[in-house]
C-alpha positions as a printed Julia matrix, in Angstrom:
62×3 Matrix{Float64}:
  83.61  172.93  147.81
  87.01  174.33  146.9
  86.33  176.99  144.88
  87.75  176.74  140.64
  91.41  175.54  140.43
  94.5   177.9   139.35
  94.61  176.1   136.58
  92.12  175.5   134.85
  92.26  174.84  130.61
  90.95  178.12  130.04
  92.98  180.3   132.29
  96.16  178.59  130.95
  94.75  179.36  127.56
  94.03  182.7   128.19
  97.6   183.23  130.33
  99.5   181.53  126.89
  97.48  183.78  124.43
  99.2   187.11  127.42
 102.58  186.0   126.7
 101.84  185.08  123.15
 101.3   189.1   122.87
 103.36  190.3   124.74
 106.16  188.51  122.8
 104.58  190.19  119.16
 104.97  193.62  120.37
 108.25  195.2   119.01
 109.54  197.68  121.71
 112.19  200.09  120.73
 113.23  203.42  121.74
 112.79  206.46  119.58
 116.4   206.7   118.14
 116.13  203.11  117.37
 112.85  203.7   115.43
 114.3   207.37  114.06
 117.38  205.06  112.06
 114.74  202.35  110.83
 112.39  204.27  109.89
 115.6   206.03  108.06
 116.88  203.02  106.59
 113.41  201.93  105.81
 112.66  204.93  103.68
 115.95  204.46  101.49
 115.31  203.35   98.17
 116.1   200.11   97.17
 119.09  199.05   96.39
 119.54  196.25   93.25
 120.48  193.43   93.63
 121.94  191.99   90.66
 122.12  187.85   91.61
 118.14  188.61   93.25
 117.15  190.13   90.01
 118.95  187.38   87.99
 116.91  184.69   90.08
 113.64  186.22   90.1
 114.05  186.98   85.98
 114.81  183.29   85.86
 112.48  180.19   84.06
 110.69  178.49   86.94
 111.79  175.18   87.9
 108.46  174.5    89.43
 105.88  173.02   87.36
 102.1   173.5    87.45
């Protein structure tokens, strides 16, 4: 009679999925991407506190 309403549940879900997908994408220019890749390619730093934390006996009980 009046056609399909513009705000049906399926339309709203579709639009929400589009927004979520758009916000998940990382947009970066070539210079910043090159800098990021360079940092990620460096060897890892040794962090004494982190190493200590990861070698402690766990406080959690199975």
